[in-house]
Structures are given as structure tokens and as C-alpha cells.
N, C-alpha and C positions, 0 to 999 in steps of 0.2 A: 561541451563542458569537460575539462580535463580532470581526471581523478587525481587528487593530491591528498590522500587520507591523513598524512601526518604534518601537513602545513597548518600551523596553529593560527587560525584566522581570528581568534580572539585578540591576539597581539597585532595582527595585520602586518604592520611594518614599523620598525622602530624609527626609521627615517621620516615617515609620513606623519604629519601632525594629525592627531585624532581630536574630534569634536565631542565634548561631553554632552550627553542628552540634556542635562540640566541647562546648558547654554541656550538650547532651542526651546525647551519646554514641550509639553505634550502637544499643543496645537501646531507649533512650529515643526515638530517631528512628523506629525501626520501630514502636514502640507508638503513637506519634503519627500515623503515616501509615496504620496499619491498624485503628485503633480503631472506625471506622465501617463496616467491611466487612460486607455482608449476603450470605448464601449463598442462591442462587436455583435451583441445580440439585440434584435428588435424588441424582445420582451423586457429589456432593461429600460424602463422609462426614466428612472432617476437613480443615479449611483451615489458615489462618495460626494459629500458636501452638504447634505441635508440631515434632518433628524432621523430619517429612515430611508432605505432604498424603496423604490416603487417598481414592482414586477407585474407584467401583464401576460397571463398564460391562456386566456380565453377558455376554450373547451378542454384543454389538456389537463392532466393531473399534475400537481406539484409534488415533487419528491424531495425530501429534506433529510440531511444527515449531518452529524457533527462528530468531531474527534479531537482528542487532547493529547499532546506530546509534552512530556516533562523531562527536563535535564536531569541526568542521573538515574532515570527510570527507563525512558524510551530511547535516549541517545547520549553519547559521550563526546563532548566537544574536543577531547584530546585527539580524536581521529575522524570526526565527522565535520567536513567543511561546511560553513554556514550556508553557502549557496546551494549545496546539495541538500542540506536540511530543509531549506525553504521549499525546494522543489518537491522533496519527498512528503512534506507535510500536506501539500496540496494533493498529491497523487493518492495518498492513502484515503482521503475523503472522496475523491472522484471515483475510486474503485467501488465504493459502496453504492453509488448511483448506477454505475454500469452493471452491478450485480442484480439490479432490479430490472434490467433491460431498458433502462432509461438513459437520458443524456443530460449531463450537468450543464448549467448555464451561468450561474452566479455563485460567488463565494464571499464570505466575510472572514476577516483575520483578526484575532485577538491575541495580544502579546502581554506577558508579564515579564519585566526586565529588571535585572539587578544593575547596580551602578558600575559593574565591571565592564559593561558593554559600552563601546563608543558609538556615535552616530554612524560612522563608517561601517562598523560591524553589523549594525541593524540594516543598513543599506545593502550589505552583502547578502544577508538573509533574504531581504526582499527581492534582490535580483533573481534568486531562485524561484520565489513565489511568482514573480512577473513572467519568468520564462515558462513555468508550468501553465500559467493562464494563457499565454500566447500559443503554446503547443497544443493545448486542448480546446482552444476557442472559448474560454470561460472569462466572465467579467468579475473583477474585484470591485464590490459595490459598498464596502464599509467595514467596520470593525472597531476595536478599542485597544487602548494601551494602558497599562498600570505598572506600578513598581513591584518588585519582588525582592525578598530577602534571601532567596535560595537559588538564584540562577535564572534560567529561561524556561518559560512555559508558552507553548503555542496551541491555541485552540482555533480550529477552522471549521466553519459551517458551510454547507454546500446546498444549493437549491438546484433541482433538476426538473425536467418535464418529460412526460410520456403520454402517448395515446393510451387511454385506459385499457383497451383490450390487448395491448402489447406488454403490459407489466407482468413480471415473473416474480413469484414469491418463493419462500422456502418450503411452503406447505403443499406443493402440488405433485410431489413424486408419488408413483404408484408401483406396486409389485409388478415386475416384468420390465420396468424402465431400465435403460442403460445409464450407468454412472460414468460421467465423462469429465475431462479436465482440459484446459488450454495450457499451452506451453510446457514447462518442466518445473520440477519442485525440488526443494532443499537447497537451492543455490544461495538464497539470501542468508539462511542460517549458517552455511559453511563460510560465506563471506564474513559474517560477524565473528565466527570463531577465529578466522585468520587475523582479523583486525585486533581482536582481544589478545591473541597470542603475541603479536608484534608490539602491542601497547605495553604488555608486561615486560618484554625485553627492553623497550625504550625507557621504562621507569628505572631499570637497573643501570643502564648505560645510555645516556642521551646522545652519545656520539655514534651509536649504532644505527645503520641504515636499515629501514624495514625491508624484509624479504617478501616482496609482493609480486615478483615477476612471474608471468605465466598464469595469473589468476584474475585478469581484467574482468572476465565475465561475472564471476561470483562476487567480486568487489562492487561491480555495477549493480548487481541484483540487490545488494544490501544498501549501498549509498545512494543510488539513483534508480529506484524501481520505476516501472511504467504501469499505468492503469490500462486495462484491456479494452479501450474504445474500439479497436479494430475487430474484436470478437462480436460486439454488439452490431457493428456495421456488417460483419459477415452473416450474422443471423438474419438481418434484414434482406441482404442480397440473396440468401439461400431460401428465403421465405420459411424460416425455421424459428419455432418458439419452444424453448425448453419447458419442461413441466415444472421444474424448480431450479433455483440457482442461488449461489452464495459466493462471496469472494474469499480467498484463502489468506487470511491475515494471521490466524493463530495456530496454523498447522492443519494438515489434511485430516487427521483423526478428529479434531475438534469440530471442523466444519462438516464432516460427514455425519457426526452425531447430531449436530444442529439440524441438518436436513431430515435425518431419520426421526428425530423427536417432533419437529414441526409437521412432518407429513404422516406421522404414525406408521412408519415402515421399518423394515430391517434392511441390511445390505451385505453383499459380499464384495470385498476389495481384494483384487488379485495383486499380490506383491510384485510379481514379474512384469506387470503391466504399467507400474507407476513410472512416468518418464523422468529421467534425471540426466543432467548434462555431465560430460566427461570431467570437467573441472570440479564439479560437486563431488563426484566419486573419488577423484584423485586427492582432494583436500581431506575428505573423510578418511581415506586410507592413511594419510600422513598423521592424522590425529587419532587413529584407531577408533573411529566411529563408524558404525554400520550406516551406510547412506540412506537406507530406508527409514531409519530413526530420524534423520534430518528432515526427510520429506513428510513424515507423519507428525512430527512434533515441533519442527523448527519455526514455521510461520514466516510472515513478511514477504511471501512470494507474490501476493496480489494477483494470482491467476484466478480464473473463474472455474468453479466446480458446479456442474449442472447435470440434470437428468434429462433423458430424451425418451420419447416413445420409440419402441423398436421399429416402427414404420418409417421413422426419420433417420435411421442409421445410415442409409445410403448417401444422404446429403453431406455427411462429414467423412465418409469412408476414405476418400483420397486426399484429405486435407492433413498435411503433416503437423499442423499446429493443434489438432484435436486428437485426444487419445481416449479410448474407452478403457476404463480401469476397473470396472466392476458392474454389478447389477443390483437392482433394488429387489428385495424379497418381502415376504410377509413379516409383520412385526414380531411374531413369536420367535422367529429365527435369530433376532438380534442383529447387531452390526459387528461383522467379523472380518479380520484379515485372513485371507487364504494364503499361507506361506508357500514358498517355492516347493517344499516337499509335500504340500497338500494338507498340512495340519491347519486347524481352525483356531485363530487367536482372537478373543474379544477385543474390539477397539476400545481404547481409553482416551479420555480427553487430557492428554499429558502435555498439550501445547503450553506456551508461555502464559502464565497468569501473574500479572503485575501485583495484584493484591496479596497473593500468597508469597511472591518473591520478596 
């Protein structure tokens, strides 16, 4: 999937005839969007086409999550291609299931659409949804569509499964546990800042070409993130079960505080241990932003934050994709950032809050 942040996919192509959704109607649109769905999971007994999907999980636990993305709040179609948006909408939901040490199996997709969207535009959105389903081995088993007066809203629900004893919750961290993270942080936030900067330039002069060269990684982190299925697979291979886990959607600070609150513990986060990519640091320098601020408060990285018993530290010691970034303490000590100079700074949930914004 090629990154084309400033291709305005709402317009698609002036030369290509666009089909109005009203010409097909709700049922015609649903049939067109779902005609090529292939079922890949044995647990899917009945998918699209009936009053409800039928799922069979036998002895395993069912894990369920849902998420909502709204135009103008969660995404800007001036620089977010519809195919990437469809892919990302699925990924952000799957990430919640992996954060439980479970595996996603089925999704439903609900759309609210204004009349500015053509059928072809909706198909472009769905091409990203289908691509994500194919990549992660998930079945699309239903959903709903309705009209909107304010643009596009996407709501995706996901069903997953897990063996009961494999499930990991936010509430299991204990003093002495190691605080760990997968991947690197802050890239999605800095990718968003880059896109916002270039969009402001574009508003002033639409003949200006966006200056995006050299930042493919952080653009990808924002426009086409990936859920960490590989981390759950690695845990299984290593015979490793975290004591607690959460995905990083709203910023590292917020997620650490969630773990501490649910587990009734404190923590020390070491600033110098937080992993960040070179492009993240470079973009932060251009915009005069401290990169640790992007990691702490930016969000949308969809990495996994987890705690481990010290006895399990050897299992991840040589894995470059896992980083120990702190330790769990007694609750009375609170949750603190230990700065490079050794000073202790209380962590605050300053991640993105759409209700306040």
C-alpha cells in the first residue's frame, strides 16, 4: 500500500464516473461491499447475510471490544487516504484484543456516511478493511450503514478468543515487576504533526508540494499502524505470560497510570530507557518538541505495554523488539518519571482526550 497522504480520495478522479450511494440503496451497497468476503476461521459458523453472525468458541473465552472513529475528531480526510483509514480502523480494534493476550477472529463494521461520499469512495475505504482482515486472518461477519449529516463515522467491533489461563489483564502487576514495552514510541504522534504542518501549508498554497521526504517511517506509524500480533505469538513461543498488559493508544503516561490504578501499584519509568526511532527524534527537533513528550503523551503507537516477573527477564533479554523501561513499586511511591538527571517527576495523564479537545 503506497503512502499518498495528500491524494484527495474523496474526489477520487474527475475522469472516472462516480456512483451515488442513493443509486444502489442500503442493501445494494451492502451486497457490493460484502460479495467477496471469504471465511477463514472454523469458529465462524455464519457470517454476513443473516440477521446475526453465529460464532462457536466451545471451551475458550470470548473477548470483545469496540471502537469508534469520527471524521474531524479522529481523522482528517484532507491527508488520510481512505484505504489507509479502513486498515487503521480495523487495527486499532485488534490491538485491544492482543493486549489481552488473546487472538481476534471476527469483526463487524458500522458506517455513518454523508452524501459527499460516492460508492467508489466507500469501496476504497473497504479495500483497506479487507486488507487488514486478510493480513490478520480475521473474518468480517456483519455490520450496519446509516446516513450522516456531518461526514464519516466508523465503528468496528471485534470478537476474539483465548484459553482462560492465557488471558492477561491490567490488574496483575506487582511491586518488583519489570515495566516493558514492544517496539518504539512517539512515531505516530510526530507523523501526525508532520501531516498537520504540511496541511496548513497546503491550505495557504494548493500548488505547494508536501515536504515528506525522509519520514516514511513516522508517516506509516500514523497512517498505517500495525497491531502487535507478533508479540502475542512471541509470548507463546517463549512460554511467557505477562503479569499485566495494555496497548498504547493514548500515550505512554496514560497507559502506565491505567496499569498502576488497576493493579494498585506505583512505578518508576526511566526516561533514558524509552525507545524512540531516529525519525521521531529528528521530526521532534524540527518542530522544537522534546521527543520524550511525544512518547509520553502522543498516543496511537499501538505498541504493547506489559509487566513481567523478574524471573522472566532472561526470556526477553536478547530480543531487540522488547525494552525494559522501568519497574513496578509500592503504591505509596506513586507513578514517576525518573529524568535523565535523576529527578523524579510525577506522571500525568496528558495524552489525547477527545472529550476535552
